[in-house]
C-alpha positions as CSV (number, residue, x, y, z in Angstrom):
1,M,0.0,0.0,0.0
2,I,1.1,3.5,-0.7
3,E,0.1,6.9,0.8
4,L,-0.8,9.8,-1.4
5,E,-1.3,13.5,-0.8
6,L,-3.5,14.6,-3.7
7,H,-3.9,18.3,-3.2
8,S,-1.0,20.6,-2.4
9,H,0.6,23.9,-3.3
10,T,4.1,25.5,-3.7
11,H,5.2,29.1,-4.1
12,Y,4.1,28.9,-7.7
13,S,0.6,29.4,-6.3
14,I,-0.2,33.0,-5.3
15,D,-1.1,32.0,-1.8
16,S,1.8,29.7,-0.8
17,L,5.5,30.2,0.0
18,N,6.4,26.5,0.0
19,R,9.8,25.9,-1.6
20,I,10.0,22.8,-3.8
21,A,12.9,21.2,-1.8
22,D,11.0,21.8,1.4
23,V,7.9,20.2,0.1
24,I,9.9,17.1,-0.9
25,R,11.5,16.9,2.5
26,A,8.1,17.3,4.2
27,C,6.7,14.4,2.2
28,R,9.6,12.1,3.2
29,A,9.2,13.1,6.8
30,A,5.4,12.5,6.8
31,G,5.6,9.1,5.0
32,I,4.0,10.3,1.8
33,D,4.8,8.1,-1.2
34,R,3.2,10.3,-3.8
35,I,2.3,13.9,-3.8
36,A,0.2,15.7,-6.4
37,I,1.4,19.2,-6.7
38,T,-1.6,21.2,-7.8
39,D,-0.7,24.8,-8.0
40,H,-3.3,27.4,-9.1
41,N,-3.3,27.6,-12.9
42,E,0.3,26.5,-13.1
43,I,2.4,23.4,-13.4
44,D,6.0,24.8,-13.5
45,G,6.5,24.0,-9.8
46,A,5.2,20.5,-10.2
47,L,7.5,19.9,-13.2
48,K,10.5,21.1,-11.3
49,A,9.6,18.9,-8.3
50,R,9.3,15.9,-10.6
51,E,12.8,16.5,-11.9
52,I,14.1,16.3,-8.4
53,A,11.9,13.5,-7.2
54,P,10.4,11.6,-10.1
55,D,9.4,8.7,-7.8
56,L,7.3,11.1,-5.6
57,V,5.6,13.7,-7.7
58,I,2.4,13.7,-9.7
59,V,2.2,16.7,-11.9
60,G,-1.2,18.4,-11.4
61,E,-3.0,21.7,-11.6
62,E,-5.9,23.3,-9.8
63,V,-7.5,25.0,-12.7
64,M,-10.0,27.9,-12.3
65,T,-12.7,27.5,-14.9
66,T,-15.7,29.7,-15.6
67,E,-17.7,27.6,-13.1
68,G,-15.1,27.0,-10.4
69,E,-12.0,24.9,-9.8
70,L,-11.1,21.6,-11.3
71,L,-8.3,19.3,-10.0
72,C,-6.4,17.8,-12.9
73,L,-3.7,15.1,-12.4
74,F,-1.0,13.4,-14.5
75,L,-0.5,16.4,-16.7
76,T,2.3,17.3,-19.2
77,E,1.1,20.7,-20.2
78,R,-0.5,23.7,-18.4
79,I,-4.2,24.1,-18.8
80,P,-5.1,27.9,-19.1
81,P,-7.5,29.3,-16.6
82,G,-10.9,30.8,-17.7
83,L,-12.0,27.9,-19.9
84,I,-15.4,26.4,-19.5
85,P,-15.2,23.2,-17.5
86,E,-15.8,21.0,-20.5
87,A,-12.9,22.6,-22.4
88,A,-10.6,22.2,-19.4
89,A,-11.5,18.6,-19.0
90,V,-10.8,18.0,-22.7
91,C,-7.3,19.6,-22.3
92,A,-6.5,17.3,-19.4
93,R,-7.8,14.2,-21.2
94,E,-5.9,15.0,-24.4
95,Q,-2.6,14.8,-22.5
96,G,-3.5,11.6,-20.7
97,G,-4.6,13.2,-17.5
98,I,-7.6,12.7,-15.3
99,V,-10.1,15.3,-14.0
100,G,-11.8,15.9,-10.7
101,A,-13.5,18.7,-8.8
102,S,-11.7,20.1,-5.7
103,H,-13.9,21.0,-2.7
104,P,-16.9,20.8,-5.1
105,L,-19.7,21.8,-2.8
106,D,-17.8,24.5,-0.9
107,P,-19.1,27.9,-2.2
108,R,-16.4,29.8,-0.2
109,R,-13.6,27.9,-2.0
110,A,-14.7,28.1,-5.7
111,G,-16.4,24.8,-5.7
112,I,-18.3,24.1,-9.0
113,G,-21.5,23.2,-7.1
114,P,-23.8,20.1,-7.2
115,D,-25.6,21.1,-10.4
116,N,-22.4,21.4,-12.3
117,V,-21.1,18.1,-10.8
118,R,-24.2,16.3,-12.1
119,R,-24.0,18.1,-15.5
120,L,-20.3,17.3,-15.9
121,S,-20.4,13.8,-14.3
122,H,-19.5,12.1,-17.7
123,R,-16.4,14.3,-17.9
124,L,-15.3,14.0,-14.2
125,D,-13.2,11.0,-13.1
126,F,-13.3,11.7,-9.4
127,L,-14.6,14.1,-6.7
128,E,-12.6,15.4,-3.8
129,V,-15.0,14.3,-1.1
130,Y,-12.9,15.6,1.8
131,N,-10.9,18.8,1.9
132,A,-9.1,19.6,5.1
133,R,-9.5,23.4,4.6
134,T,-13.3,23.3,4.1
135,R,-14.7,25.1,7.1
136,D,-18.2,23.6,7.1
137,V,-17.8,19.8,7.3
138,R,-21.3,19.4,5.9
139,H,-19.9,20.4,2.5
140,N,-17.5,17.4,2.7
141,E,-20.3,15.1,3.8
142,S,-22.5,16.2,1.0
143,A,-19.7,15.8,-1.5
144,R,-19.2,12.2,-0.3
145,E,-22.9,11.5,-0.7
146,L,-22.9,13.0,-4.2
147,A,-19.9,10.9,-5.3
148,H,-21.8,7.8,-4.0
149,E,-24.9,8.9,-5.9
150,L,-22.9,9.2,-9.1
151,D,-20.8,6.1,-8.5
152,M,-17.7,8.3,-8.8
153,P,-14.5,7.5,-6.8
154,G,-13.6,10.0,-4.1
155,T,-10.4,11.5,-2.9
156,C,-9.3,13.6,0.0
157,G,-6.7,16.3,0.2
158,S,-4.9,18.5,2.7
159,D,-5.0,21.4,0.2
160,A,-1.6,22.1,1.8
161,H,-0.4,25.7,1.4
162,L,1.8,25.4,4.4
163,L,4.5,22.7,4.9
164,S,2.9,21.7,8.2
165,E,-0.3,20.7,6.3
166,I,1.3,18.1,4.0
167,G,0.0,14.6,4.8
168,R,-2.8,15.8,7.1
169,C,-5.2,14.1,4.7
170,R,-3.9,11.1,2.7
171,V,-5.2,8.4,0.3
172,R,-4.0,4.9,1.2
173,M,-4.3,2.5,-1.7
174,R,-2.5,-0.1,-3.8
175,E,0.2,0.8,-6.2
176,Y,-0.9,1.8,-9.7
177,T,0.6,1.6,-13.2
178,S,-1.2,4.3,-15.1
179,P,-3.7,7.1,-14.6
180,Q,-6.6,4.8,-15.4
181,D,-5.2,2.1,-13.1
182,F,-5.0,4.9,-10.5
183,L,-8.7,5.5,-10.8
184,A,-9.4,1.7,-10.5
185,A,-7.2,1.6,-7.3
186,L,-9.0,4.7,-6.0
187,R,-12.3,2.8,-5.8
188,S,-11.0,0.6,-3.0
189,A,-8.8,3.2,-1.3
190,E,-8.9,4.3,2.3
191,L,-9.3,8.0,2.9
192,V,-7.4,9.2,6.0
193,T,-8.8,12.6,6.9
194,Q,-8.1,15.3,9.5
195,H,-9.6,18.8,9.6
196,S,-7.3,21.8,9.5
197,S,-7.6,24.7,11.9
198,W,-8.9,28.0,10.5
199,T,-5.5,29.5,11.4
200,V,-3.9,27.9,8.3
201,R,-5.7,30.4,6.2
202,M,-3.8,33.2,7.9
203,G,-0.6,31.6,6.4
204,S,-2.2,31.7,3.0
205,R,-3.1,35.3,3.4
206,F,0.4,36.2,4.5
207,A,1.8,34.3,1.5
208,A,-0.6,36.2,-0.9
209,L,0.5,39.5,0.7
210,T,4.1,38.6,0.3
211,H,3.7,37.7,-3.3
212,S,1.8,41.0,-3.9
213,L,4.8,42.9,-2.6
214,G,7.1,41.3,-5.1
215,Y,8.9,38.9,-2.9
216,E,10.5,36.0,-4.8
217,V,11.0,32.6,-3.3
218,N,14.3,30.9,-4.2
219,D,14.1,27.2,-4.8
220,E,17.9,26.7,-4.4
């Protein structure tokens, strides 16, 4: 069995200051076997991390669409923000990736909402049914119920913007050989979940302010 962190950010996101090398060290310390680096509308950080630790990193992106955010994994190219969800899903699939919805029922976190999930269910491969940063746990519970209704595999994610969050939520499942085998393994996975304190958002706000002031994080 392997343990995966499927939603995380680096300083390539506007609300994180996590250096690539520090993310890798944090994963090793937390016993994470795979981490999906899913920066906002960007994959450069994930690509750099994969160069350093190809055994560890899944290249992903949290893409802002016209209806809210999608979580795309196993990418080779950046998906531009601002597309309709259908177009973003096509972009991911054309490069061999898979598509889910991050915190789908959380209106405070750019979730795409239940109506869009149902409308796009034939284009979505999974739902994030537990997000550690979702304040109202009922949104996570409803996402889990919706995934069950649609017979869609569920994931959990720490949505780690701070190093201390990495591994707070993790997916425990068998090893996989391809993105499609990943989805098959996900159906029998165990989701290990833990809610984050509201204080982690203060770290994200500080990071956003730091970026806005032009501070550059050095990966060296």
